[in-house]
N, C-alpha and C positions, 0 to 999 in steps of 0.2 A: 503494499499500499504506499509507504514511504517513497520509494522508488518511483511509484507511478505518478505521484503528487509532483515530486521534484522535475520528473521528466516533463510533465503537463506544463509547469511553471517556467521551465528553461529552456527546452527545445525551441519554441518559437522566437526566443530572444536570442539565443544562439545563432539561428538561421539570418536574423535582423543584424546581428554582430558581424557576420560573414561580409555580408552586403554593404554594412556600414564601412568596411575595411576597402572595398572596393570603391566606393565614393571617396573616401579621403585620400586613396591613392590615385585616383581620377583627377582630383583637386591638384595634386601634386603635378601631374602631367599638363595640367593647363596652366600651371605657373612656369614653366620652362622659360618663357621670356624674361620673367621678373628674375629667376635665379641666375641668369645670365648676366642681368644688368645690374643686379645688387650684388657686389663680391659680400660674400659671408652670410647670405640669407639661408643657404644650404645648410650651413651649420647649426642655425636656429632651430630647424624644424624638429630634429629628435628632442631635443631639449625642453622645447616649450610643450610638444605633445606628451612628453614624459611627466613634465609638471602639470599640467592639467589632469593627466589620469590620477597622477598621486593625490593631488589635493582634492579633486571632485569625488574620488572615491573613498577617500580616508574621511572626507566630510559627510558622505552618503553612509560611511559605516558607522560614524558617531551618532548622527541622527537616527540610524536604525536601532543602534543599543539605547539612545535616549528613550524613543518610543517603548521599546521591550522593557525599560526600566519605568515607565510611566512619567518619566520627567517632562517627554512631550506628548501630547494626545493632539487628535482630530480637532477638538474643540478649544484647546487652549494652545494652539501650536505656535504663536509669536510671543513667546514668552522670552525671559531673560537668557536663558540658557541656548535657544536658539539664535537669539541676536548675538551673542558672545560668539558662538560658532561662525555665523556669517561674517561678522566683523574679521575674526581670526582669517578666515580663507580668503577673503579680499585682500587684507594687509600682506598676507603671505604671498599672494599672487603678485602682487605689486612689488614687493622687496625682490623675489626671486626672478620676477621679469628684468628688472635691472642688471642684475647678476648675470643672467643668462646673456643679456646685451652685451656687457663687458667682455665675459667669457669668450663670446663668439668673435668679437673684436680681436681679443688676444690670440686665438686660436687661429684664425683666419691668417693673421699676419706669420704666426710660428710655423704652421703646416703648410700654408700655400705661398707664402712670399707675395701675398697681395696686401695692400693697405686699403680697408674698406672705410668708409665713413662711418665712425662711431655713433654720431649722433643718427643718423639713420637707421643703423642696426639698433640701437637702444630704443629710440622712439617705434620702430617697428614690432619690437617684441613687448614693449610696456602697452602700446595700444592692443595687440592681439591677446596678450596675457589678462588684462584687466576688462576686454570687452567678452572674451570666451570665460573669464572668470565670472562675471555677473549673469552671464545667459546660464551658465552649469551650475550657479548657485541656485537660480530659480528654478531650474530644471530638476536639480536634486531634491528640492523641498516638494515639488510636484509629484515626482515618481515615488519619494518615501508616503505621502500622503495617499497617493492612489493604491500603492501595493500594500498599505495596512488597511486601508477601505475595502479592498478586495479580499483582505485574509491570508495573503500571500505572505511568505519567509522573505524579508528585505535582503538577506544574504544571498538567495538564488537570483535575484533580479538586479538590485542596486548596483553592484559592481561592474557586472557584464555591461549593463545598460549606459551606465556613465562614462566607462572606458570608451564605448562606441560613439556615444554623442560627444564625448570629449575630443576624440579624434577629428570627427566630421566638423565640429564648431570650430577647433581650434585651427586647423586647416582652412576653413573659410576665412577667419578670423585673420591668421597670417597673411593669405591672399588679398584680403580687403585693405588691410593696413598697411602692406607693402605697395600696392597700388596707389593709396591715398599719398604715402610718402613718396612714392615716386614722383608724383604729378606736383606735390607742394615743393619738396627740397630738390 
């Protein structure tokens, strides 16, 4: 019975995750011109995808635990615990995005002997990190709420869903922020 329930909850999501990986990879293919015109942009992508996946899935896990413990429930969702987790997630996204931009600049110089524009790289990562962070934070809250409302175990759904949505949203955020920065700077 347990295996059937887990399969019923997880299988559709795992199929969606596979398709989501294709969408994220296709976005990378569409970005080919930007990757050529902005030195160091390719270095940012794995780091920021890992950033979003790590922060979002950890945030989702914390909210799932808070729901299980009764700290957060559907009727009293916007309490101090949730607000602290949201602030922590967004501040972490901001600080680590700046760090990724600086490290991408240094890495590009050290390994590729190319001198990218550090301001461009940092702004691209910062915009992508914060935009995807805000979107994924709200998405995380929605997923947790919907999962508990349906009576599902959040451990079966939250991690894979947020990892997939995180990849897609982060790739689109990088693409969008790189296009904006390329036009402005």
